[in-house]
C-alpha positions, 0 to 999 in steps of 0.5 A: 486502500486509501485509508491504509495509505493515510495510516502508513503516512501517519505512522511514519510521518514520511521519515525514515527513520520514524519507520526504522526506528520502531518495530510497532511502526513496522509492523503497522506499515507493513499490516497497512500495505497488506491490507492494501494490497489485499483490497486491491485484488477486491476491486472490479476490472471495471475499476482497475481499467480506469487506472492503466498506469497502477501496477495491478499485478504487481501490487498482488505480487506484493501481498503475497511477499508481505504476507509469505515474507514472515520475518525475511521480509527486507525492510528496506523494500518496505520502506521504498515502497512507502516512499516511492510507490505509494504517493503515485498509487495514492494519487491514482487510487483517489482519482478512482473515488467511486460515488455511491449509488442513488 
């Protein structure tokens, strides 16, 4: 999930014009949002409980919007998520880093 967020940051440089100025960047951002949201559904309940501030259901729901939105996907909504939600999500996910067993 963190890797997806980092890629989105790299692709957009945190800049709205970069996002809206390139269909390639838009496609890359949408794909990484989809991958991130799908990954969130694979987390254990224990891990999710450790981050109660993360809106896990909303994240799963957003995945459905991205996957099933097809050509009707509202890029303003996508940018809003990138700009407003990803920084907080990044912080919460970083705090969840699980040490490998051993």
